[in-house]
C-alpha positions in Angstrom: -18.5 10.3 3.4 -19.9 13.4 1.7 -22.4 12.6 -1.0 -21.5 15.6 -3.1 -17.9 15.5 -4.0 -16.1 16.3 -7.3 -15.4 13.4 -9.7 -17.3 10.8 -7.7 -20.2 10.9 -5.2 -19.9 9.5 -1.7 -21.8 6.3 -2.5 -19.6 5.5 -5.4 -16.5 6.1 -3.3 -17.8 4.0 -0.5 -18.4 1.1 -2.9 -14.9 1.3 -4.2 -13.4 1.5 -0.7 -15.4 -1.6 0.4 -14.4 -3.5 -2.8 -10.7 -2.8 -2.3 -10.5 -3.2 1.5 -13.4 -5.7 2.1 -13.5 -6.8 5.8 -10.7 -4.5 6.8 -12.9 -1.4 6.1 -13.8 1.0 8.9 -17.4 2.1 9.2 -18.4 4.6 6.5 -21.0 7.3 7.5 -23.0 9.2 4.9 -22.9 13.0 5.2 -25.5 15.0 3.3 -27.8 18.0 3.6 -30.6 15.8 2.1 -32.4 14.5 5.2 -35.6 13.0 3.7 -36.3 9.5 5.0 -36.1 8.1 1.5 -32.6 9.6 1.1 -31.4 8.3 4.4 -32.7 4.9 3.7 -31.1 4.9 0.3 -27.7 5.6 1.9 -28.1 2.8 4.3 -29.4 0.4 1.6 -26.4 1.3 -0.6 -24.1 0.2 2.2 -23.4 3.2 4.4 -23.1 2.3 8.1 -25.0 5.4 9.3 -26.0 8.9 8.4 -25.2 12.4 9.6 -27.0 15.5 8.3 -25.4 18.8 7.3 -24.8 21.1 9.0 -23.1 18.8 11.4 -24.4 18.8 15.0 -21.3 18.2 17.1 -23.1 16.1 19.7 -24.7 13.9 17.0 -21.3 13.4 15.3 -19.7 12.2 18.6 -22.6 10.0 19.3 -22.5 8.3 15.9 -18.7 7.9 16.0 -18.9 6.4 19.5 -21.6 4.0 18.3 -19.4 2.7 15.5 -15.9 3.0 17.0 -16.6 2.0 20.6 
């Protein structure tokens, strides 16, 4: 979930998705160029399942997806 999107940020979108789909929801991973520890912790505290920094490292992407999707 990209944090910087038009109309609604990624955190707001994630909250709406979780509200509508509740336990049927797949993992939601934050995507942002902001990589400070405070920002990463904020994403996790808000309910994101994990975090990936931009620009995307392909190996990290596969690692995080494998961790959450088996």
